[in-house]
C-alpha positions in Angstrom: -41.8 88.3 -52.4 -42.9 90.1 -49.7 -45.8 92.3 -50.9 -49.3 90.7 -50.9 -49.4 90.9 -54.0 -46.8 89.4 -55.2 -46.8 87.0 -57.9 -45.0 83.9 -56.5 -48.3 83.8 -53.9 -50.8 83.9 -56.3 -49.5 80.6 -58.0 -48.6 79.3 -54.5 -52.0 80.2 -53.3 -53.9 78.7 -56.3 -52.0 75.7 -56.8 -51.9 74.4 -52.9 -55.1 76.2 -51.1 -58.1 75.8 -50.6 -60.9 79.6 -51.1 -62.2 77.5 -47.8 -59.3 78.0 -45.1 -56.5 79.7 -46.5 -54.3 77.6 -44.0 -55.6 74.0 -46.0 -53.7 72.7 -48.9 -55.0 70.2 -50.4 -52.8 67.2 -50.1 -53.4 65.4 -53.0 -52.1 67.7 -55.3 -49.1 68.8 -52.9 -45.6 68.3 -54.6 -43.2 66.8 -52.9 -41.1 69.9 -52.6 -44.4 72.1 -51.4 -44.5 68.8 -48.7 -40.8 69.3 -47.6 -41.6 72.8 -48.0 -44.3 72.3 -45.3 -42.6 69.6 -42.7 -39.8 71.6 -42.2 -42.0 74.3 -41.5 -43.6 72.2 -38.6 -47.1 72.4 -40.3 -49.5 69.8 -38.0 -47.6 70.8 -35.7 -49.6 73.4 -32.9 -46.7 75.2 -32.2 -43.8 74.4 -34.9 -40.8 76.8 -35.2 -42.2 78.6 -37.8 -45.8 79.5 -36.1 -43.4 80.5 -33.4 -41.0 83.4 -35.9 -44.9 85.3 -36.9 -47.1 87.2 -34.7 -50.0 88.4 -36.4 -51.0 92.1 -37.0 -54.7 92.7 -37.0 -56.4 95.0 -39.4 -60.5 94.1 -40.0 -59.8 90.7 -38.6 -60.9 88.7 -41.9 -57.8 86.4 -42.1 -57.2 86.4 -38.0 -58.3 82.9 -36.0 -59.5 84.7 -32.3 -58.7 81.4 -30.6 -55.9 80.1 -32.2 -53.4 82.5 -34.1 -50.7 84.7 -31.8 -52.4 88.2 -32.6 -52.7 90.2 -28.9 -50.0 88.4 -27.0 -46.9 86.5 -27.2 -48.7 83.0 -27.5 -52.4 82.7 -28.7 -55.5 83.2 -26.6 -56.2 79.1 -26.4 -52.9 79.0 -24.8 -53.6 81.5 -22.3 -57.4 80.7 -21.0 -57.9 76.9 -22.4 -60.3 76.7 -20.1 -62.1 79.4 -21.7 -61.2 78.1 -24.7 -62.8 75.0 -23.9 -66.4 76.9 -23.2 -66.7 79.2 -26.2 -68.7 79.0 -29.2 -66.1 81.0 -31.8 -63.6 78.4 -31.6 -62.1 78.6 -34.9 -63.8 81.7 -35.8 -62.2 85.3 -37.3 -61.0 88.0 -35.1 -63.6 89.9 -37.3 -66.5 87.8 -36.6 -66.3 88.1 -32.4 -68.1 91.0 -32.3 -69.2 93.6 -34.6 -68.8 97.6 -35.1 -71.5 100.7 -33.7 -70.3 103.3 -35.4 -66.6 103.4 -35.2 -66.7 101.4 -32.0 -65.4 98.2 -32.1 -67.3 95.5 -29.6 -66.5 92.5 -28.4 -69.4 89.6 -28.0 -68.0 86.7 -27.4 -70.4 83.7 -27.3 -70.4 80.7 -24.8 -71.6 77.2 -24.3 -72.9 77.4 -20.8 -73.2 80.3 -17.8 -69.7 80.4 -16.2 -68.9 80.1 -12.5 -68.0 82.4 -11.0 -64.0 81.3 -11.1 -64.3 81.5 -14.9 -66.3 84.9 -14.3 -63.2 86.1 -13.4 -61.2 84.3 -16.2 -63.1 86.4 -18.8 -62.7 89.4 -17.1 -59.1 89.0 -18.1 -59.7 87.8 -21.3 -61.3 91.2 -21.5 -58.7 93.4 -19.8 -56.4 91.6 -23.0 -58.9 92.2 -26.0 -59.0 95.9 -24.4 -55.0 96.2 -25.3 -55.6 95.5 -28.9 -58.0 97.8 -31.6 -58.8 96.5 -35.3 -59.2 99.0 -38.4 -62.3 98.7 -40.7 -59.8 99.1 -43.2 -56.6 97.7 -42.8 -55.8 93.8 -43.6 -54.3 92.0 -41.3 -50.6 91.1 -42.2 -48.5 88.7 -41.0 -45.0 89.5 -39.1 -41.6 88.0 -38.9 -40.6 88.5 -35.6 -36.7 87.5 -36.6 -36.4 91.2 -38.1 -37.4 94.3 -36.3 -39.2 96.0 -39.0 -41.1 92.5 -39.6 -39.7 91.7 -42.9 -39.2 88.1 -43.4 -35.4 87.7 -43.5 -33.2 84.3 -44.7 -30.1 84.9 -42.2 -32.9 85.3 -39.3 -35.2 82.0 -40.0 -31.8 80.3 -40.3 -30.5 81.7 -36.7 -34.4 80.5 -35.5 -34.4 77.1 -37.4 -31.2 76.0 -36.0 -32.2 77.5 -31.7 -35.0 75.3 -32.3 -33.0 72.5 -33.8 -30.8 72.5 -30.7 -34.2 72.4 -28.3 -35.7 69.8 -30.3 -32.5 67.2 -30.1 -32.2 68.1 -26.1 -36.4 67.0 -25.9 -35.4 64.2 -27.4 -32.0 63.3 -25.1 -34.7 64.0 -22.3 -37.2 61.6 -23.5 -34.3 58.5 -24.0 -33.3 59.5 -20.5 -36.1 58.6 -18.6 -37.3 55.7 -20.7 -33.8 54.0 -19.5 -33.6 50.7 -17.8 -31.7 52.7 -14.9 -32.4 52.8 -11.2 -34.0 56.2 -10.3 -31.4 57.9 -8.6 -28.7 57.4 -11.1 -31.8 59.2 -13.8 -31.8 61.7 -11.6 -27.8 62.2 -11.1 -27.7 62.3 -15.3 -30.9 64.7 -15.3 -29.4 66.6 -13.1 -26.1 66.8 -14.7 -28.0 67.5 -18.5 -29.6 71.1 -16.5 -26.4 72.0 -15.0 -27.9 71.3 -11.5 -24.9 69.7 -9.6 -23.5 71.3 -6.9 -20.1 71.7 -8.6 -17.9 74.7 -7.5 -18.8 76.7 -10.5 -22.5 76.8 -9.4 -21.9 77.3 -6.8 -19.6 80.6 -6.6 -22.2 81.2 -9.0 -24.5 81.4 -6.4 -22.7 82.9 -4.1 -21.1 80.8 -1.9 -17.6 80.9 -0.8 -15.3 78.4 -2.1 -12.1 77.7 -1.3 -11.1 77.1 -4.8 -13.1 77.0 -8.0 -10.5 74.8 -10.0 -11.1 70.6 -9.9 -11.5 69.2 -6.1 -9.8 65.4 -8.7 -7.2 67.7 -10.9 -7.0 70.8 -10.0 -6.1 72.0 -12.7 -9.1 73.6 -14.5 -12.5 75.0 -13.4 -14.9 72.3 -11.4 -17.8 72.4 -14.3 -20.3 69.9 -14.4 -19.2 69.4 -17.9 -15.4 68.9 -16.9 -15.9 67.1 -13.7 -18.5 64.0 -15.1 -16.4 63.9 -18.7 -13.4 66.7 -19.7 -11.4 65.6 -16.3 -8.7 63.2 -16.3 -10.4 61.0 -13.8 -13.6 61.1 -15.2 -12.0 60.0 -18.9 -10.7 57.0 -16.9 -13.7 56.1 -14.8 -15.8 56.1 -18.6 -12.3 54.3 -20.2 -13.1 51.4 -17.8 -16.8 51.3 -18.4 -16.3 51.2 -22.5 -13.7 48.2 -21.3 -16.8 46.1 -18.9 -19.4 47.0 -21.5 -16.7 45.6 -24.2 -16.6 48.8 -26.5 -13.0 49.0 -26.2 -10.6 46.3 -26.1 -8.7 44.9 -22.7 
């Protein structure tokens, strides 16, 4: 299953992928099973959870895209240098196409749409410095490594853990989107936003920042630590306020 020459890989590649680009599946021939799998992996998303969990180990550069894939830094060069990417004539090209071998030494050859301005030239120097940390090999093939395992091998357990964390982040982002779309006074939205981020100066947060306080206990109930969650949700006084609000909007009976 993990090998480059695995039978399952040969079957899936022949059934779902074109010869032009191994990343582009033939949509019209996809089964429902394959569509669900692709959707879960975040295909079509610029950087889905699966893309974040993998990184390329470059060999001869015949598979990895120079700008768009993650291979030399923790993120792709397109994201690191968006200005240079917009000027590049090498968009979509493979790593092995953005340079050439001179005997046994690899030389980078970047192509641009126009001459760079002074400040853009400094960005190019930064890019070349990054590229100098990588190396290509004539004989070795490119390999996709799994970040969830020290050996780079795919494990279902680590994939489940990464996907769970990604879903939690996605849910949190969805909560923030709903928050800013709510019809409420700006100061109310800002306060709710600060509560979600735990940026309220509760006694627990003040102690964490090194501020001296008389007691870490809640100023209202004086029984438990005054955290954001306790102060706005768990405190008996907060629960009474929520109960009155529910009755006011008709969720609970009088």
